N, C-alpha and C positions, 0 to 999 in steps of 0.2 A: 594487472587489473586495470580496466578502463570503465568509467561510468559515463554514460551519455544520457542527457535529459532531453526528452522530446515532449513538448506541450501540445495537447490534442483536445479538440472538441470545444463546444460552446461553453463548457464548464471550465475550460483551461486547466485540464488535469495534467499533472506532471507524470509522464511515463518515463521509467528509467530502464536503460539497457545496461546490464553489467556483464562485461566481457572478460573471460579468462585469458590467460596467456596462450591457450590452445585454440582461441577463437570460438570457444563455446560460450553460450550466453544464457542469462536469465532476464526475462522481461517482467518488470514490476509494474502492475496497474496499467495495462493497455486499454485505455478508457474509450477511445473513439478513433475515427479516421483510419479505419483498418487498412485501406488501400495505400495511403501515404506512409503509414507505419511499416507495413510489410515491405514496401518498396525500399524504405530506408534500411531495414534490417538486411535485405538482400544486397543492397549496395555496400553495406558494412562488411559483407562476406562472413557473417557469423552463422553458426548453427544454434538455433534456440532449443535448449534442453528442458527448460522450465519456464512456466508462467506463475509468478507469485502474486497473490492478491492481498493487499493490506486490509481489505474488507470487501463486502459483497455488493456495494452500491453500483448502479448502472453506469455512472460516469467513470468508474474504475474498471469496468468489465466489458464495455461495449465492443471492443476490438478483439476479444479473446478468440472468438471463432474464426476471425480472419487470420489471426496469427497461426491458429491450428491448421487452417487449410494450407498455408504455406509451409508450416513445420509440423506435420502430423504426429511426429514422435514426441513432441513436447508434452510435459506433464503439468497439469494445473494444480496448484497447492493453495489452500486457504485454511484458516483456523476452523476447527470443526463447528464452533458456535455460529458461524455464518453460512453453513451449508444450506440452511433453510431458505435464505435470501436468494442464493444461486438457483435453487430448484424451483422457487416460486417468487420471481422478482416483483410481482404485483404487491407483495407485502410492503414494499417501500414506495413504489411509484405506480399509480393506477394506469398511466398511459402506456406502460409496457405490456399490458395484457394483450392476448390474441396473437395474431401472426407477427405483428411488429415486435412483440416481446420475445420471439424465438432467439434473437441474437443475444438476449440477456439470460436465457435459460441455459445454465451450464452445469454439467455434472463433474465435480472436481475429481481428480485422480488421487490426490493426497490430502488427508485431513490432519492438520498439524495441531499439537497441543503446546501449551506454554513451555518454553524452554527447548522445544524441538529444534533439531539441527538438520539442515539439508546441505549437502556438499556438492560442489561442481569443480573438478580439477583442484586447484590450490585454494579455492574459495569456500568458506564456511559461513552459512547464513543461519543466524539464530533468531527464532521467532519468539518475541516477547509479547505476551497477552497484554493489551492496553484497551480494554473495553470502555465504553462510554459513548462513542459515536454510534457504534453497533455492538452487539454482544460479542462478536468475534473480531473486532478490530484488533490489529496487531501492529507492532513496530518491528521492523526487520533490522537486526544488527549485523553489520559486515565490517569487521575491523573497527575503524574509528568513524564509521558512517552509520547513521540512523535513518532508515526510510520510515517516516512517521505517519504516512497516510493522512487521514483526516483527524488524527489525535492532536498533534502539536504542529502549529504553523509559526511563522515569524510574527511574534507579537500577539498571537491569538491561539485559540484551541478550537476543536471541532464542535459542531452543534450536537445537541443531545435530545432533540424533540422528535426524532423520527423513530420508526419501529426498532426496538432493541436498544434505544439510547437510554442513557442514565447519567444524570448530573453527578451523582455520588460516585459512580464508577469512573467517570471522567476525572474527577478530582483525585481519586486514588491512582489512576493511571499516570496522570501528570506528575504526581509526587514520586511515583516509581521511576519515571524517566529523569526527573530532576535529581534524584538520589543516586544516579549512576556515577561511579567514581571517574573523575577526569573529564576531559572535554571531547566532544564529538561533533562532526558535521551533521547538521539537521537537514534532511532532504524530504520536504513535505509533499503531500499530495496535490497542493495548490499553492501558487504564489512563490515568492523568492525563498531561497535557502537561507540558513542561518547557522549558528553554532549553539551548542547546549550552554556554553558559558554566557553567551550574549542573552539567551532566553532566560537563564537563571537570574540575570541582572535586570532585565527590562520587561519581561513578559508578565503582566499582572496576574494572569490566570495561573501560570506556573508558580509564581511566587506565593500566591494565596494557597495553592495546593500544598506547597512545601512548608506552610506555616510562617512565611516571612511577611513582614510588614509591607503593604503596598502604599507607596507615597503618592 
C-alpha cells in the first residue's frame, strides 16, 4: 500500500491517493485543480476505482468530475447524510449556484452508513460517522491510518457553523476518535498530519471532548 498526499486549491485541501499492490487506487477528497491532479494520477500509472469523500463541501469535491472524465469507471462514495450537499451544493456556498456550480453537482454511486466497509484488493476502508462539520462527515479508517477530513486537524477541529454543522455532534465525534484503542496516523483534510497520540496529549478540542482537563 502507498499513500500519496497532493495539496490542491486555494483552500489547500489535502487530497490522498491510496494505491494497492495491484496499482488500483482510491482518491480521497479531490478538491480542486483537476487537470494537475489527473495528470499526476496518470503519471503514477494507477487505475482509479473509487473516489471517497469525507464530506460534501466544495473544497473537497471540486475535481471529482475531472477525475471521472479520466477514469469513468470510478465510483463515488459518500456518507448518505451528505448526499443532499452533493445534489444541491448551494446549501453551503451560494457562489456555486448556476453554471459554475455544475462542477460541484455530483450524484454519488455509493451511499455509506456508519461502519460501512469498502474493499479494494488487499485494502479495507472502514467509514466512521463523525458528524459535526456536516451531517455526513466521516473519518475513513485504513489500517493504522485515519483520514479525518474536516473533523480533526493537528491541534484543531473543524468548524460547525455551516449547513448541517453541530457543535454537540462535533464533540461526540472527537470523543469517538479519541477513544479509539491504540495510536493512528492522522491524515486531515487541511494542514499537516499528526498522530492520534499527539492529539490526545495536546489538542485542546479533543481533550475537552474526552473529558480531560485542558491546561
